[in-house]
PAVOKE-273270 format. One record per residue: residue in three letters; x, y, z of N, C-alpha, C, O, CB in turn. Coordinates in steps of 0.001 Angstrom, whole numbers, plus 500000, padded with zeros to 6 digits. Glycine has a CB too. Layout:
# PAVOKE-273270
ALAXYZXYZXYZXYZXYZ;...
END
This chain:
# PAVOKE-273270
UNK183079926840214069183881926098215049185206925711214420185244925239213284183128924836215554;UNK186295925910215156187593925438214725187845924111215410187631923991216616188716926469215045;UNK188297923111214667188647921833215257190028921433214807190636922112213979187626920757214890;UNK190524920353215334191911919997215115192001918597214546191772917627215269192711920104216410;UNK192332918462213253192414917158212622193832916655212609194506916767211585191869917210211215;UNK194317916103213708195682915641213842195683914128213861194998913514214680196344916213215110;UNK196441913523212972196461912065212903197253911453214046196852910428214598197039911612211579;UNK198370912066214407199203911520215478199872912662216202200304913631215578200257910528214928;UNK199961912555217515200584913575218338201728912954219116201625911832219611199560914224219290;UNK202828913704219219203979913205219954203875913609221418203429914712221732205286913730219339;UNK204285912723222306204254913037223733205363914016224071206338914147223331204389911759224582;UNK205204914706225203206208915681225622206503915463227093205599915223227894205730917142225359;UNK207772915549227436208161915401228829207682916601229623207443917671229063209683915238228960;UNK207543916421230923207114917516231779208269918001232635209313917355232722205941917085232660;UNK208064919148233264209115919730234080209456918846235266208595918138235789208704921103234558;UNK210706918888235689211125918165236876210384918708238086209885919833238064212647918269237075;UNK210314917917239129209545918296240300209988919599240925209162920340241459209620917225241310;UNK211302919901240867211761921144241483211553922346240584211745923480241024213219921035241847;UNK211159922125239314210855923225238405212053924027237961211889925120237418209895924128239039;UNK213278923509238178214449924316237882214911924195236449215665925048235981215561923942238788;UNK214490923175235738214934923011234365213851922310233586213087921529234153216257922229234290;UNK213771922573232297212703921971231500213280921537230159213130922259229174211515922966231300;UNK213941920372230088214466919905228800213718918694228267214165917570228497215931919570228931;UNK212598918866227563211946917708226945212927916943226072213781917546225421210730918148226114;UNK212813915637226053213838914801225443213396914134224151214063913206223693214266913757226408;UNK212304914569223551211827913906222341211745914883221193210647915279220801210468913261222578;UNK212912915295220625212888916283219551212186915755218310212238914563218007214299916708219201;UNK211526916665217594210856916316216352210849917520215438210983918652215902209422915818216612;UNK210695917293214148210796918378213181209510919164213051209535920383212881211190917838211843;UNK208393918479213129207101919129212928206195918890214120206174917796214685206434918624211645;UNK205446919915214500204492919777215588203108919445215066202931919241213865204445921045216416;UNK202123919389215955200757919065215542200180920124214621200417921319214803199866918904216758;UNK199422919679213632198866920587212632197360920374212487196825919302212768199565920387211278;UNK196716921421212045195280921352211735195093921792210295195646922811209883194430922246212713;UNK194332921048209537194029921399208158192521921571208030191752920657208328194560920317207166;UNK192108922763207580190681923069207542189909922108206643188803921690206985190469924493207071;UNK190487921757205495189791920845204586189670919455205198188611918832205134190523920767203239;UNK190759918974205790190715917655206425189750917659207596189115916647207889192114917231206895;UNK189641918800208264188750918879209425187300918612209048186546918049209842188865920244210083;UNK186908919006207856185520918781207454185206917283207402184051916865207470185245919431206084;UNK186277916492207280186078915044207241186263914409208618185546913470208961187040914410206244;UNK187227914913209420187550914237210672186777914777211869186424914003212759189017914351210940;UNK186500916086211921185675916719212934186068916385214370185216916024215181184267916335212718;UNK187339916505214680187685916548216089187195917879216644186983918826215886189226916367216308;UNK187014917961217959186274919081218529187177920193219030188398920051219106185410918599219651;UNK186528921324219375187230922425220011187934921972221281189026922443221598186265923552220324;UNK187299921049222006187903920540223239189221919833222953190167919934223736186940919585223952;UNK189286919112221825190531918457221445191625919494221210192748919347221691190328917595220185;UNK191284920542220465192253921580220166192726922253221450193922922480221627191655922613219208;UNK191798922572222342192174923216223586193078922318224429194050922790225019190931923595224373;UNK192761921036224484193571920101225268194979919985224708195950919958225464192911918726225304;UNK195094919915223385196403919838222744197191921119223015198379921072223336196254919601221221;UNK196528922248222882197196923527223090197682923664224534198800924118224779196252924682222736;UNK196846923273225473197236923413226878198348922433227243199141922704228145196023923195227793;UNK198412921321226563199470920353226820200788920757226171201836920748226817199052918987226324;UNK200730921113224886201944921352224107202369922814224049203541923119223830201748920848222721;UNK201403923720224246201717925141224146201840925651222737202233926800222533202966925422224859;UNK201514924823221747201629925244220350200789924324219478200652923135219766203111925238219884;UNK200233924876218420199562924097217388199626924902216096199534926129216116198077923762217786;UNK199781924212214986199780924867213678198446924595213008198079923440212790200964924371212787;UNK197722925652212683196402925556212072196544925828210578196896926935210171195393926554212734;UNK196271924823209775196466924930208341195230925497207647194110925040207878196816923574207759;UNK195451926500206792194404926974205880193175927468206627192046927193206219194005925866204921;UNK193386928197207718192256928673208519191871930125208206190804930585208614192588928545209993;UNK192735930842207486192413932232207149191931932305205712192716932071204793193641933157207359;UNK190663932622205490190181932780204121190829933991203466191486934798204124188653932917204098;UNK190633934099202165191310935138201384191066936534201934191995937338202009190858935080199943;UNK189830936834202321189525938187202782190176938483204131190567939622204389188016938381202880;UNK190296937477204990190953937688206278192452937865206088193064938723206723190672936516207228;UNK193038937063205224194463937203204933194756938572204336195778939181204650194931936096203977;UNK193860939062203471194042940394202889193957941478203962194725942440203928192990940648201798;UNK193031941333204915192928942296206014194178942275206878194643943322207328191694942003206871;UNK194725941081207113195954940969207894197123941640207192197937942306207830196280939508208161;UNK197207941463205870198301942094205139198133943610205106199127944335205155198378941541203713;UNK196899944105205025196683945552205108197130946092206465197726947166206545195201945889204868;UNK196842945347207522197269945764208849198791945795208936199367946735209484196692944829209918;UNK199436944770208399200907944721208384201469945914207619202419946550208077201406943398207751;UNK200899946220206470201360947364205669201150948670206431201990949568206358200618947415204312;UNK200048948786207157199816949994207959200929950168208983201451951270209149198442949927208669;UNK201298949091209668202371949175210657203693949557210001204471950328210562202519947844211399;UNK203940949020208823205179949354208125205222950843207778206278951470207855205321948507206848;UNK204070951408207397203994952811206996203866953764208173204066954967208008202837953011206070;UNK203534953255209362203331954097210537204143953547211715203570952986212649201823954177210900;UNK205455953702211679206285953140212755205895953706214118205570954886214254207770953419212483;UNK205936952839215108205627953248216468206868953285217332207982953159216822204604952321217076;UNK206696953456218634207843953521219548208670952241219575209839952269219961207365953827220938;UNK208070951110219166208789949841219194209507949491217909210069948401217806207853948758219520;UNK209510950389216912210177950093215644211678949959215867212288950787216543209881951193214598;UNK212273948907215292213698948691215515214301947806214439213611947008213805213931948074216883;UNK215592947965214250216401947075213411217054946052214328217718946409215301217484947875212582;UNK216861944788214010217432943710214806218763943299214202218834942911213036216467942501214887;UNK219814943387215001221158943016214594221625941847215457221057941608216523222133944224214710;UNK222647941117215019223076939942215788223449940254217228223258939418218111224244939298215113;UNK223978941448217479224469941753218828223686942837219548224003943165220691225895942162218755;UNK222666943402218901221922944478219557220649944777218771220474944329217638222794945755219685;UNK219768945546219405218553946046218773218642947560218745218910948182219773217264945564219527;UNK218417948174217562218564949617217393217196950221217099216560949860216109219574949950216254;UNK216740951132217945215481951827217696215619952719216467216647953367216271215059952660218929;UNK214573952745215641214600953529214409213290954283214259212291953956214900214851952623213179;UNK213310955300213401212115956104213158211325955615211960210172956008211784212494957547212958;UNK211919954768211132211243954300209925211979953093209366213098952789209778211158955425208866;UNK211339952410208425211998951300207746213198951815206964214236951157206911211014950566206810;UNK213057952999206353214182953573205597215387953792206502216517953499206111213770954906204938;UNK215156954304207710216261954472208652216878953126209005218098953006209125215783955185209923;UNK216035952117209171216541950789209505217436950246208399218446949598208674215382949827209761;UNK217071950507207162217863949999206035219218950690205933220138950137205332217096950180204728;UNK219364951863206495220651952569206422221686952026207408222858952397207350220440954048206681;UNK221255951157208300222181950560209259222834949335208616222141948425208161221447950171210585;UNK224144949316208582224852948203207959224883947001208892224966947133210113226280948616207577;UNK224812945823208275224882944579209038225906943665208384226020943621207159223489943885209121;UNK226646942939209204227720942095208686227213940975207796227901940559206864228505941512209822;UNK226007940482208080225522939342207298224862939752205991224503938888205191224547938541208115;UNK224696941036205757224118941503204507222615941378204408222027941767203400224720940773203399;UNK221978940837205445220529940703205445219858941895206112220504942885206456220121939420206143;UNK218566941776206281217775942854206875216712942249207765215992941337207358217132943750205784;UNK216614942771209012215651942235209976215070943418210747215771944108211487216324941185210952;UNK213760943631210549213054944788211126211836944297211896211204943310211519212627945805210015;UNK211518944999212979210293944697213724209657945992214216210313947028214321210589943749214916;UNK208372945905214514207657946961215220206574946286216051206030945256215653207046948025214223;UNK206269946855217182205279946233218064204671947267218997205256948312219279205915945094218876;UNK203478946934219464202832947730220499202497949148220095202611950065220908203689947769221684;UNK202084949347218847201731950700218412200501951178219186199532950428219306201464950739216875;UNK200512952397219712199360952865220508198065952966219723196992953011220326199668954205221098;UNK198128953003218390196911953065217578196567951728216936195724951676216041197061954116216503;UNK197199950654217372197014949363216705195577948866216787195051948350215801197941948332217308;UNK194933949011217939193564948497218065192642949148217052191753948493216507193030948728219481;UNK192844950425216797192033951139215803192406950717214386191532950421213572192204952657215960;UNK193712950691214093194166950378212744193910948926212364193736948614211185195635950684212615;UNK193886948044213344193706946625213101192261946174213353191998944974213430194657945831213975;UNK191336947108213481189978946791213936189287945737213073188598944868213608189140948047213955;UNK189454945793211755188755944830210893189317943423211021188677942460210596188832945274209446;UNK190505943292211600191175942003211685191034941342213045190703940159213125192620942165211362;UNK191277942083214113191528941454215412190307940746216000190453939855216836192010942491216382;UNK189098941136215567187896940475216063187063939860214966185868939632215153187062941441216829;UNK187677939581213803186917939020212679186560937558212954187087936943213881187725939137211361;UNK185665937017212139185129935685212379186156934584212547186108933869213549184245935328211283;UNK187098934409211605188074933323211756188944933462213006189278932459213636188961933265210537;UNK189314934690213371190108934903214582189279934567215817189772933932216750190616936363214655;UNK188031934992215820187141934696216950186953933181217118186897932684218243185769935384216750;UNK186856932462216018186696931012216096187914930356216737187777929461217571186460930429214703;UNK189092930800216348190311930255216955190331930544218448190599929653219254191570930842216281;UNK190049931783218817190098932174220228189042931431221050189297931046222191189898933691220366;UNK187866931233220472186826930480221170187294929055221451187079928530222544185526930461220345;UNK187931928437220467188424927082220655189468927004221759189518926027222505189003926558219363;UNK190303928035221863191394928027222835190930928378224240191406927794225213192471928989222406;UNK189999929332224356189695929938225645188334929541226224187983930014227305189757931417225513;UNK187563928702225554186207928391226009186221927696227364187108926893227654185491927515224982;UNK185216928018228199185071927340229479184270926052229294183970925659228167184388928264230513;UNK183926925402230397183237924114230316181870924211229651181360923219229132183081923531231694;UNK181273925404229665179972925614229035180088926129227604179080926431226965179155926582229856;UNK181328926229227099181531926690225738181585928191225578181678928683224453180471926165224889;UNK181530928942226683181607930403226613183069930843226629183908930239227297180828931056227789;UNK183352931900225885184732932382225810184762933899225765183859934540225230185446931801224580;UNK185815934458226337186100935887226239187563936043225850188392935192226172185786936634227587;UNK187876937135225154189260937367224745189508938860224598188625939623224205189575936631223420;UNK190723939254224922191149940643224828192404940715223963193343939940224150191409941248226241;UNK192410941648223020193562941859222144194620942641222900194376943767223334193153942604220843;UNK195797942045223056196859942685223817197774943539222953198288944555223421197668941647224530;UNK197988943147221705198869943939220861199358943164219660199113941965219525200041944432221656;UNK200056943875218789200545943335217526202074943416217469202701944170218213199918944093216335;UNK202644942632216579204070942735216280204269942323214833203785941274214407204930941849217247;UNK204987943153214072205289942809212686206778942543212541207604943080213280204841943934211725;UNK207097941693211560208482941375211265208688941449209755207800941115208972208865939970211816;UNK209881941895209368210308941862207974211752941385207963212650942059208467210156943272207278;UNK211958940203207377213297939622207304213596939341205837212797938708205147213410938312208174;UNK214754939815205357215079939748203935216535939360203717217401939545204572214789941086203261;UNK216759938805202511218057938834201870219195938055202471220268938613202699218461940151201789;UNK218994936784202735220132935972203146220646936290204533221834936114204805221233936136202175;UNK219778936755205416220198937016206788220457935699207501219599934816207521219134937842207543;UNK221660935566208095221952934369208874221638934572210343222065933794211196223406933971208708;UNK220887935626210630220525935941212006219232935241212396218186935480211794220385937453212191;UNK219302934385213392218107933784213951217423934765214899218060935669215439218449932474214679;UNK216121934574215093215433935219216201215755934408217440215427933224217507213880935320215955;UNK216398935035218432216888934310219586215776933650220393214638934119220388217665935234220463;UNK216101932573221080215133931853221902214698932718223076215532933284223783215726930524222403;UNK213395932815223279212858933673224339211408933299224623210809932496223909212965935169223944;UNK210858933889225669209442933764226016208844935167226049209425936073226646209247933028227398;UNK207698935352225417207048936660225441206619937054226854206614938235227201205838936661224513;UNK206263936062227661205756936366228995206846936915229917206538937457230978205143935123229609;UNK208101936781229528209187937341230344209051938845230516209553939408231489210535937020229718;UNK208371939503229573208183940954229627206787941338230088206356942474229890208453941564228270;UNK206074940390230706204706940632231141204547940181232586205159939199233006203696939901230225;UNK203745940881233327203399940456234683202113939646234607201071940056235118203239941684235649;UNK202206938503233968201014937705233683201330936227233741202477935818233559200439938064232314;UNK200298935419233997200418933973234030199044933371233751198027934052233879200984933483235399;UNK199014932097233372197743931423233170197644930712231837198494930878230962196635932399233288;UNK196588929913231693196405929097230498195983929915229285196343929580228156195381928027230764;UNK195210931005229512194602931731228394195504932854227899195237934034228126193248932299228806;UNK196572932464227223197497933409226604197875932824225249198295931669225169198776933669227508;UNK197729933611224183197969933059222853198558934104221923198144935263221911196678932508222266;UNK199533933664221148200082934445220042199643933764218755199899932577218554201655934562220128;UNK198978934521217882198588934015216571199577934564215554199559935755215240197112934415216210;UNK200439933695215042201522934099214137201194933634212730200792932489212523202889933518214599;UNK201367934523211767201087934199210370202126934849209482202688935888209827199669934654209966;UNK202383934235208336203312934801207351202564935041206043201673934279205668204538933854207121;UNK202943936111205363202349936429204067203176935870202912202846936080201745202200937937203914;UNK204236935167203239205092934503202264205270933047202692205261932752203887206474935227202135;UNK205431932133201730205725930746202122207006930683202948207979931375202648205852929840200874;UNK207001929866203971208158929708204851208555928240204852207747927378205199207848930210206304;UNK209806927948204463210253926559204464210734926170205861210814927005206763211377926344203422;UNK211049924898206016211394924378207337212624925074207917212678925331209120211637922877207261;UNK213608925380207077214834925997207566214657927419208045215464927913208833215859925973206505;UNK213613928085207581213358929477207970212210929595208967211782930703209291213052930315206738;UNK211721928488209442210450928464210171210553929007211588211619929018212202209922927063210219;UNK209402929458212085209220929687213507209352928344214221208781927345213783207838930359213805;UNK210103928322215318210288927100216087209931927345217549210090928454218058211738926590215961;UNK209453926311218211209115926409219632209615925157220344209806924108219731207576926586219835;UNK209821925291221650210090924131222499208747923681223059208167924334223927211125924466223658;UNK208272922572222554206948922096222897206863921780224397207731921103224946206596920857222061;UNK205817922273225042205600922025226460206327922967227390206148922889228605205996920656226776;UNK207150923862226847207975924721227715207154925768228454207652926375229402209048925413226894;UNK205908925994228044205055926943228772204692926424230155204208927185230993203781927228227979;UNK204919925137230406204635924542231706205850924565232632205766924142233784204155923118231527;UNK206971925056232127208188925136232915208450926533233444207530927346233540209354924682232098;UNK209704926820233791210037928128234367209859929267233370209845929056232157211464928121234877;UNK209726930470233903209810931689233099211215932245233274211664932490234394208713932747233519;UNK211901932442232157213305932830232183213471934338231992212505935074231787214077932077231104;UNK214729934767232068215061936165231809214524936608230457214457935821229512216574936377231871;UNK214146937869230378213802938480229098215063938764228294216138938954228861213000939776229310;UNK214927938791226971216042939232226146216312940711226363217370941212225983215762938954224667;UNK215361941414226974215530942828227287215909943042228751216069944183229185214254943590226965;UNK216055941961229516216518942066230885215480942448231912215845942875233008217584943023230940;UNK214196942314231607213143942760232515212583941613233348212550940465232906212025943420231732;UNK212151941938234537211270941126235382211909939888236017211766939697237224210115940694234581;UNK212591939061235272212945937743235785214434937679236155215201938591235847212605936661234746;UNK214824936596236814216214936470237244216798935099236935217929934815237327216323936744238723;UNK216049934238236237216558932916235892217114932946234476216367933215233535215450931840236024;UNK218411932676234297219018932787232962218325931890231944217930930765232251220502932436233027;UNK218187932407230732217615931607229663218524930434229341219745930593229336217380932459228415;UNK217962929258229073218794928096228746219412928238227359218880928951226509217966926803228824;UNK220510927573227136221149927537225828220518926408225023220788925232225268222697927345225955;UNK219688926769224074218933925776223310219615925458221983219718924291221603217509926271223058;UNK220076926473221286220550926282219917221724925314219850221824924535218902220949927616219311;UNK222619925348220843223782924460220827223480923086221405224333922198221394224918925087221591;UNK222252922913221916221877921628222514220472921226222069219662920781222882221950921704224059;UNK220191921384220789218844921181220277218339919757220506217139919547220683218804921506218803;UNK219238918786220505218818917403220685218255917146222076217578916141222290219978916475220426;UNK218522918027223011218030917860224380216650918475224584216072918361225665219007918477225358;UNK216122919123223555214860919852223684213885919370222617214292918936221540215086921386223566;UNK212611919450222926211586919043221964211258920230221065210205920854221196210301918522222690;UNK212176920531220152212022921662219238211156921241218058211451920257217381213403922176218748;UNK210084921995217817209228921739216662209145923009215824209112924121216353207807921270217106;UNK209112922824214521209008923952213603207965923677212552207563922531212353210351924246212948;UNK207520924723211875206385924602210976206662925338209671206686926569209640205111925143211639;UNK206872924587208598206837925204207283205393925631207028204470924840207224207362924223206164;UNK205192926870206596203829927391206469203598928039205113204534928415204408203543928397207576;UNK202329928155204777201863928876203601200943930003204061200382929926205153201129927921202604;UNK200778931047203251199800932081203607198425931466203844197946930663203043199718933151202503;UNK197800931851204946196534931258205352196675930340206546195692930048207226195934930503204211;UNK197914929873206814198189929084208006198414930003209199198836931147209035199411928174207787;UNK198134929504210396198391930245211630199073929310212619198565928228212913197069930830212231;UNK200223929732213129200866929026214231200442929732215516200664930932215676202444928997214072;UNK199832928979216426199379929531217696200277928981218790200444927767218908197878929189217970;UNK200857929871219593201679929390220704201431930227221949201083931405221873203171929422220330;UNK201619929585223097201423930224224389202553931231224623203690931003224210201372929166225533;UNK202235932337225283203238933377225487204386932960226390205428933616226412202590934583226054;UNK204206931868227140205290931363227977206127930300227276207061929761227869204728930798229257;UNK205806929994226027206548928983225282207863929566224787207885930658224219205713928450224099;UNK208954928847224998210238929233224420210137929096222895209743928049222382211410928352224996;UNK210497930159222188210398930120220728211473931000220102212042931874220755208999930573220263;UNK211735930751218832212700931522218059212424931324216587211505930597216212214148931117218403;UNK213220931970215748212965931916214310214218931620213520215325931939213955212365933212213837;UNK214047931006212352215163930624211508215693931767210670215206932895210751214763929504210621;UNK216688931465209872217323932433208982216527932546207686215526931853207504218787932029208687;UNK216972933419206790216363933518205464217412933235204399218597933507204594215730934915205246;UNK216967932686203268217870932377202160218201933631201369217502934639201472217252931322201239;UNK219262933571200584219596934672199687218393934970198788217819934072198173220857934333198834;UNK218032936242198729216896936644197912215555936350198542214518936649197951216969935976196597;UNK215552935772199725214305935422200386213713936597201151214389937586201431214526934262201322;UNK212446936462201477211750937476202261210694936805203119209987935906202664211111938549201346;UNK210591937253204375209544936756205256208854937934205917209440938628206748210120935787206319;UNK207589938154205535206752939186206148205778938469207078204948937681206626205988940054205056;UNK205880938737208348205037938005209290204418938947210312204904940052210557205845936918209999;UNK203327938466210898202539939246211837202173938367213019201785937212212842201270939821211161;UNK202294938905214218201867938216215428200803939055216122200978940256216328203069937949216375;UNK199697938407216479198609939034217229198530938348218590198479937120218664197236938933216456;UNK198520939131219661198538938562221014197198938782221706196616939865221659199675939183221851;UNK196729937710222353195434937743223032195557937076224399196378936183224606194342937041222179;UNK194718937537225322194575936877226619193099936599226859192227937262226298195175937749227771;UNK192832935596227713191469935219228037191236935246229532192084935727230284191156933848227486;UNK190084934730229978189718934795231397190711934125232327190890934570233461188385934176231595;UNK191366933052231865192333932360232711193733932919232498194703932175232359192315930854232425;UNK193816934236232476195098934940232476195042935928233633194139936761233703195381935671231090;UNK196006935834234537195964936625235760197286937346235979198297937037235348195639935737236964;UNK197255938311236887198474939009237295199378938018238027198929937296238917198144940247238203;UNK200648937990237645201570936991238199202171937411239529202345936575240416202679936716237219;UNK202496938702239687203187939168240885202540940435241395202199941321240612204675939404240604;UNK202368940529242701201788941724243306202756942899243198203975942736243265201424941462244779;UNK202175944091243029202967945318242971202160946473243503201161946275244194203435945608241539;UNK202590947690243181201906948874243677200498949008243119199609949530243793202702950104243343;UNK200286948538241884199003948763241224198158947504241103196953947597240868199231949337239864;UNK198767946318241258198024945084241010198362944037242064199422944079242688198330944541239603;UNK197447943108242248197611942014243192197678940705242428196893940476241508196461941991244224;UNK198611939848242808198742938548242144197418937800242175196748937734243206199846937704242811;UNK197052937240241030195831936463240923194631937229240405193627936615240042195503935902242230;UNK194702938557240358193578939312239810193592939219238296194650938970237718193629940787240263;UNK192457939408237627192406939283236166193408940204235484193623941340235907191001939587235660;UNK194014939688234421195004940447233654194429940809232293193782939985231647196316939641233492;UNK194665942037231860194374942408230485193005942998230230192636943192229071194531941246229647;UNK192239943291231264190880943788231036190866945210230464189842945664229954190093943752232337;UNK191997945909230549192068947239229956192319947188228455192220948209227775193154948047230629;UNK192646946000227928192880945853226509191539945840225760190476945856226381193684944565226224;UNK191598945812224441190409945796223598189772944412223615190409943431223230190758946210222157;UNK188516944325224059187826943046224092187282942731222703186625943566222081186687943057225142;UNK187558941528222224187141941121220886186159939954220925185582939588219901188353940745220053;UNK185973939376222097185123938194222207184445938177223568183681937259223866185944936901221992;
END
């Protein structure tokens, strides 16, 4: 069982009645955290973790990946690096460039002198990541997040995304919502993000706490939505931005509708990170189309892990 040993939680504002804007007004540096060792003493329940997650849209789980699970995750990350898929790309301040390999990505010059690479949605990921995506610690996290009133849970692996950021890049990962590129909605949507290198506060993944309860904005790729993304970086004091300095073994879990972005890297720094995406029973099709009807279950064609 995964539980959440949080000493104090900060409140978060909710969306206005018309749903047109969502600016929580209580900014803070760190969000709620869970520490596995402390949990053995405090023993808050799975229900506590689920309630916090559904309220805030994010929680940082400390020291939840044992050595063997972390090693499996790093092997999966290395596999993706060695086997680029259709989503492999070099991220630049003004554009994203599709590439055939990491070597090709490195040949692209960038003004800031850093390096930022990603790959996602590899068609063979479920096979290559098999030892990781349904392992015990991951299943425990998903059970805590997605369990129904009787404690039963189901989960489907939607896909992976790897990141490699190096060398004094002053490029942030822009603020966005993953759900902007999905025809999906509901409580049971989770991204499990982990880094294989220590990440300090200035380089951390950041989220706008509670923003999963507000509007879904335009995608950074221009798909699906028509509501412009808000300007967060220049008005950070108006938003409840939380970030998490992490160590290997920590997992930041956030809802796919949560506004999130990433910090820069220091000179000589490196951040190797992996995101695993899952959906549960309370994830449904958001909009009717030729193939699907709004409200029907979403993601059942994905690999079931729980």
